[in-house]
ROVEX-572404 format. One record per residue (C-alpha): residue number from 1; residue in one letter; y, x, z. Coordinates in steps of 0.25 Angstrom, whole numbers, m for minus. Layout:
BEGIN
nr = NUM, rest = a, north = Y, east = X, up = Z
...
END
This chain:
BEGIN
nr = 1, rest = m, north = 1, east = m1, up = m1
nr = 2, rest = t, north = 14, east = 6, up = m5
nr = 3, rest = m, north = 25, east = m1, up = 3
nr = 4, rest = e, north = 37, east = 3, up = 10
nr = 5, rest = i, north = 35, east = m2, up = 26
nr = 6, rest = p, north = 47, east = m9, up = 31
nr = 7, rest = d, north = 53, east = m7, up = 43
nr = 8, rest = d, north = 49, east = m18, up = 50
nr = 9, rest = p, north = 40, east = m13, up = 63
nr = 10, rest = r, north = 30, east = m25, up = 59
nr = 11, rest = f, north = 28, east = m21, up = 45
nr = 12, rest = k, north = 25, east = m6, up = 51
nr = 13, rest = r, north = 15, east = m14, up = 60
nr = 14, rest = a, north = 8, east = m19, up = 48
nr = 15, rest = v, north = 7, east = m9, up = 40
nr = 16, rest = s, north = 1, east = m1, up = 52
nr = 17, rest = a, north = m10, east = m10, up = 54
nr = 18, rest = l, north = m14, east = m11, up = 39
nr = 19, rest = e, north = m15, east = 5, up = 42
nr = 20, rest = q, north = m21, east = 4, up = 54
nr = 21, rest = g, north = m33, east = m7, up = 48
nr = 22, rest = r, north = m26, east = m18, up = 55
nr = 23, rest = f, north = m27, east = m27, up = 42
nr = 24, rest = q, north = m25, east = m41, up = 49
nr = 25, rest = d, north = m13, east = m34, up = 58
nr = 26, rest = s, north = m6, east = m31, up = 46
nr = 27, rest = f, north = m8, east = m45, up = 38
nr = 28, rest = s, north = m3, east = m51, up = 49
nr = 29, rest = i, north = 10, east = m43, up = 52
nr = 30, rest = a, north = 12, east = m44, up = 36
nr = 31, rest = r, north = 10, east = m60, up = 37
nr = 32, rest = q, north = 20, east = m60, up = 48
nr = 33, rest = l, north = 31, east = m51, up = 40
nr = 34, rest = a, north = 29, east = m61, up = 27
nr = 35, rest = g, north = 31, east = m73, up = 34
nr = 36, rest = e, north = 44, east = m68, up = 39
nr = 37, rest = g, north = 48, east = m67, up = 25
nr = 38, rest = d, north = 45, east = m49, up = 25
nr = 39, rest = a, north = 45, east = m45, up = 11
nr = 40, rest = m, north = 37, east = m32, up = 15
nr = 41, rest = g, north = 29, east = m43, up = 23
nr = 42, rest = m, north = 26, east = m51, up = 13
nr = 43, rest = h, north = 22, east = m39, up = 4
nr = 44, rest = f, north = 12, east = m34, up = 13
nr = 45, rest = l, north = 5, east = m45, up = 16
nr = 46, rest = g, north = 3, east = m48, up = 3
nr = 47, rest = w, north = m2, east = m35, up = 1
nr = 48, rest = h, north = m12, east = m39, up = 12
nr = 49, rest = y, north = m16, east = m48, up = 5
nr = 50, rest = h, north = m18, east = m42, up = m10
nr = 51, rest = k, north = m26, east = m31, up = m1
nr = 52, rest = g, north = m34, east = m41, up = 9
nr = 53, rest = i, north = m29, east = m34, up = 21
nr = 54, rest = g, north = m28, east = m43, up = 33
nr = 55, rest = i, north = m31, east = m54, up = 25
nr = 56, rest = e, north = m41, east = m60, up = 14
nr = 57, rest = q, north = m36, east = m53, up = m2
nr = 58, rest = d, north = m28, east = m62, up = m8
nr = 59, rest = d, north = m20, east = m58, up = m19
nr = 60, rest = g, north = m13, east = m72, up = m21
nr = 61, rest = a, north = m9, east = m71, up = m7
nr = 62, rest = a, north = m5, east = m57, up = m8
nr = 63, rest = v, north = 6, east = m62, up = m22
nr = 64, rest = t, north = 10, east = m74, up = m13
nr = 65, rest = w, north = 16, east = m63, up = m3
nr = 66, rest = w, north = 19, east = m53, up = m13
nr = 67, rest = q, north = 30, east = m63, up = m20
nr = 68, rest = r, north = 36, east = m67, up = m8
nr = 69, rest = a, north = 38, east = m53, up = m5
nr = 70, rest = a, north = 43, east = m49, up = m19
nr = 71, rest = h, north = 52, east = m61, up = m20
nr = 72, rest = l, north = 59, east = m54, up = m7
nr = 73, rest = g, north = 60, east = m41, up = m16
nr = 74, rest = c, north = 48, east = m33, up = m10
nr = 75, rest = a, north = 44, east = m24, up = m20
nr = 76, rest = n, north = 30, east = m21, up = m16
nr = 77, rest = a, north = 25, east = m36, up = m17
nr = 78, rest = v, north = 32, east = m34, up = m31
nr = 79, rest = k, north = 23, east = m23, up = m34
nr = 80, rest = g, north = 12, east = m33, up = m28
nr = 81, rest = l, north = 15, east = m44, up = m38
nr = 82, rest = g, north = 14, east = m32, up = m48
nr = 83, rest = w, north = 1, east = m28, up = m45
nr = 84, rest = a, north = m3, east = m45, up = m43
nr = 85, rest = c, north = 2, east = m47, up = m58
nr = 86, rest = e, north = m4, east = m35, up = m63
nr = 87, rest = t, north = m20, east = m37, up = m57
nr = 88, rest = g, north = m18, east = m53, up = m58
nr = 89, rest = r, north = m20, east = m54, up = m44
nr = 90, rest = g, north = m13, east = m64, up = m35
nr = 91, rest = l, north = m5, east = m67, up = m48
nr = 92, rest = e, north = m9, east = m70, up = m62
nr = 93, rest = r, north = m10, east = m55, up = m69
nr = 94, rest = d, north = 1, east = m53, up = m79
nr = 95, rest = t, north = 5, east = m39, up = m82
nr = 96, rest = q, north = 19, east = m41, up = m84
nr = 97, rest = a, north = 23, east = m46, up = m71
nr = 98, rest = a, north = 16, east = m35, up = m65
nr = 99, rest = y, north = 24, east = m26, up = m72
nr = 100, rest = h, north = 36, east = m34, up = m68
nr = 101, rest = h, north = 33, east = m35, up = m54
nr = 102, rest = y, north = 31, east = m21, up = m54
nr = 103, rest = l, north = 45, east = m16, up = m60
nr = 104, rest = h, north = 51, east = m25, up = m51
nr = 105, rest = a, north = 45, east = m20, up = m39
nr = 106, rest = i, north = 49, east = m5, up = m44
nr = 107, rest = m, north = 63, east = m10, up = m46
nr = 108, rest = l, north = 60, east = m17, up = m29
nr = 109, rest = g, north = 58, east = m1, up = m25
nr = 110, rest = d, north = 44, east = m2, up = m27
nr = 111, rest = d, north = 41, east = 12, up = m35
nr = 112, rest = s, north = 26, east = 10, up = m31
nr = 113, rest = a, north = 26, east = m1, up = m43
nr = 114, rest = r, north = 29, east = 10, up = m54
nr = 115, rest = e, north = 14, east = 14, up = m56
nr = 116, rest = a, north = 10, east = m1, up = m55
nr = 117, rest = l, north = 22, east = m4, up = m67
nr = 118, rest = f, north = 17, east = 11, up = m73
nr = 119, rest = e, north = 1, east = 6, up = m73
nr = 120, rest = l, north = 5, east = m7, up = m78
nr = 121, rest = a, north = 13, east = m4, up = m90
nr = 122, rest = l, north = 1, east = 5, up = m94
nr = 123, rest = q, north = m5, east = m8, up = m97
nr = 124, rest = m, north = 5, east = m16, up = m102
nr = 125, rest = l, north = 11, east = m18, up = m117
nr = 126, rest = p, north = 25, east = m12, up = m119
nr = 127, rest = e, north = 30, east = m28, up = m122
nr = 128, rest = d, north = 25, east = m33, up = m109
nr = 129, rest = i, north = 30, east = m21, up = m101
nr = 130, rest = k, north = 44, east = m25, up = m109
nr = 131, rest = r, north = 43, east = m40, up = m104
nr = 132, rest = a, north = 39, east = m35, up = m91
nr = 133, rest = e, north = 52, east = m24, up = m88
nr = 134, rest = a, north = 61, east = m38, up = m95
nr = 135, rest = q, north = 56, east = m47, up = m84
nr = 136, rest = a, north = 58, east = m39, up = m71
nr = 137, rest = e, north = 72, east = m34, up = m78
nr = 138, rest = a, north = 76, east = m48, up = m78
nr = 139, rest = s, north = 69, east = m52, up = m66
nr = 140, rest = t, north = 79, east = m40, up = m58
nr = 141, rest = e, north = 91, east = m46, up = m64
nr = 142, rest = v, north = 101, east = m55, up = m56
END
């Protein structure tokens, strides 16, 4: 998992619990943070669902939480949506949407999305890349 850990001590406890193998504790803290509207908590809860850590694996639930966090500007969650679109897990497979999400995650500051974007671009036609880039550019305009 690659993400910047927020200063919130509860989030740090959730990550520490995860590192110590206390998966249910980590999940519970993430669920509490997400319920309070914390974007990184929402992303982390989605990640728990995606990986099946502390809860039964459920990509649909992961996507739901990533969408909520992405709506609040969480770059990690936007990257998660790119993965879901690329793989067709939790969302319909759509490489252009995946490209758009990865590019948007990069624009929001998630440099780790660059590798995913590059790998995906190798599988796409140039005209599909141009459409995805135009879509991403249009969505960032005010």
